[in-house]
C-alpha atoms as one frame of an Amber mdcrd trajectory, in Angstrom:
protein
 113.813 121.597 117.569 115.634 120.132 114.304 113.692 116.911 113.499 116.131
 113.884 114.958 116.715 110.958 112.947 115.194 107.700 113.063 117.243 104.775
 114.289 117.070 102.022 111.187 114.976  98.974 112.277 117.601  95.934 112.917
 115.259  93.347 110.686 113.827  94.231 107.538 110.413  93.004 106.710 110.311
  91.630 102.423 107.233  89.793 103.220 104.539  91.339 100.456 100.760  91.834
 102.752  98.659  91.278  99.676  98.711  87.779  98.495  97.500  88.582  94.953
 100.167  90.269  93.697 102.645  87.424  94.306 102.516  86.199  90.742 101.563
  89.490  88.526 104.059  89.977  85.685 105.591  86.594  86.023 106.676  85.380
  82.709 107.502  82.125  81.990 110.811  81.128  84.330 113.121  83.582  85.829
 112.383  85.419  89.024 109.600  86.717  89.692 109.070  90.745  90.137 108.831
  90.664  94.371 111.688  88.396  94.614 113.598  90.625  92.338 112.539  93.713
  94.685 113.062  91.739  97.909 116.565  90.632  96.752 117.922  94.528  95.274
 116.595  95.747  99.294 119.037  92.738 100.831 121.745  94.132  98.316 121.237
  97.942  99.440 121.413  96.852 102.918 124.294  93.649 103.487 124.498  92.081
 106.593 121.112  93.548 107.865 118.272  90.391 108.610 115.165  90.994 106.320
 112.015  88.458 107.002 110.710  86.738 103.824 108.702  84.188 105.274 106.518
  83.635 108.084 104.224  81.273 109.970 100.395  82.315 110.536 100.133  81.622
 114.556  95.700  81.732 113.351  95.424  80.413 110.084  98.276  77.783 110.271
  99.992  77.685 106.967 103.203  80.179 105.462 103.151  83.057 103.530 105.947
  85.150 102.017 109.200  83.708  99.537 110.802  80.587  99.870 114.200  80.711
 101.385 115.725  77.634  98.161 115.764  80.687  95.832 117.762  83.353  97.784
 120.053  80.552  99.135 120.569  79.593  94.906 121.519  83.286  94.873 124.225
  83.491  97.538 122.617  84.841 100.381 122.382  83.263 104.507 119.201  81.676
 105.573 118.270  81.299 109.306 115.545  80.524 111.194 113.619  81.030 114.130
 110.632  81.804 116.039 108.160  80.666 112.908 109.970  83.228 110.908 112.708
  82.711 107.776 114.901  85.396 108.027 117.532  86.053 105.133 120.205  88.602
 104.675 123.433  89.292 102.553 126.464  88.333 104.094 128.681  91.214 105.315
 131.633  91.544 107.611 129.322  94.439 109.555 126.528  92.205 109.951 125.631
  90.746 113.256 124.097  87.438 113.935 120.835  86.853 113.942 120.586  85.482
 117.561 122.022  88.832 118.813 119.650  90.863 116.483 116.336  88.833 117.246
 115.141  87.061 120.513 114.326  83.821 120.338 111.087  83.150 122.578 110.232
  79.865 124.479 108.834  76.911 123.014 105.158  76.758 123.751 103.114  73.309
 124.867  99.965  73.889 123.467  96.867  73.449 125.369  95.724  70.119 126.706
  92.623  68.587 125.399  89.518  68.568 127.583  88.756  64.731 129.060  86.732
  63.052 127.102  82.826  62.525 128.373  80.476  60.640 127.881  77.171  62.309
 126.608  74.117  62.592 128.204  72.853  60.501 125.781  74.368  57.494 126.774
  74.856  56.194 123.313  77.233  53.638 122.106  80.022  53.782 119.658  78.396
  51.040 117.363  74.906  53.699 117.462  77.113  56.975 117.221  78.619  55.388
 113.651  75.430  54.359 112.430  74.034  57.568 112.915  76.940  59.621 111.192
  75.795  56.753 108.546  72.599  57.621 108.533  73.526  61.543 108.221  75.941
  61.252 105.258  73.914  59.195 103.227  70.613  62.003 104.029  72.845  64.669
 102.944  75.381  63.550 100.463  72.769  61.062  99.048  74.553  59.068  96.086
  72.876  57.574  93.097  70.781  54.481  93.328  71.180  54.835  96.960  67.892
  56.796  97.892  65.730  56.848 100.370  62.016  55.317  99.099
């Protein structure tokens, strides 16, 4: 039986997973090699969305390429579900909402109720203990205990 052609993925992912390579080969002003590579991919598939930036759910920071560079070069940019998508506009392209499912907004878990500790310390006593610990752990010259 002949092998079947795999269907094209509706969204490309152009985020470089190895963060140390982002600035490799960059000399002076101009576009970095990874940006040029991403733009070539987008030009090869006009109308097709690609992820260029994503927000990490565990670490809490963004990684990927900045959308301003792509906007300046005429690419269409859209954000959805914490990801930044970009494409070269084309009449055969479909809207991002038809390609990517919009996830419902999640509410963060509420903080647990604050309870008194078993020692019954007052806020002033806790602040005094913190100041003492800070002074012992990080002594300042001229403020050493004898």
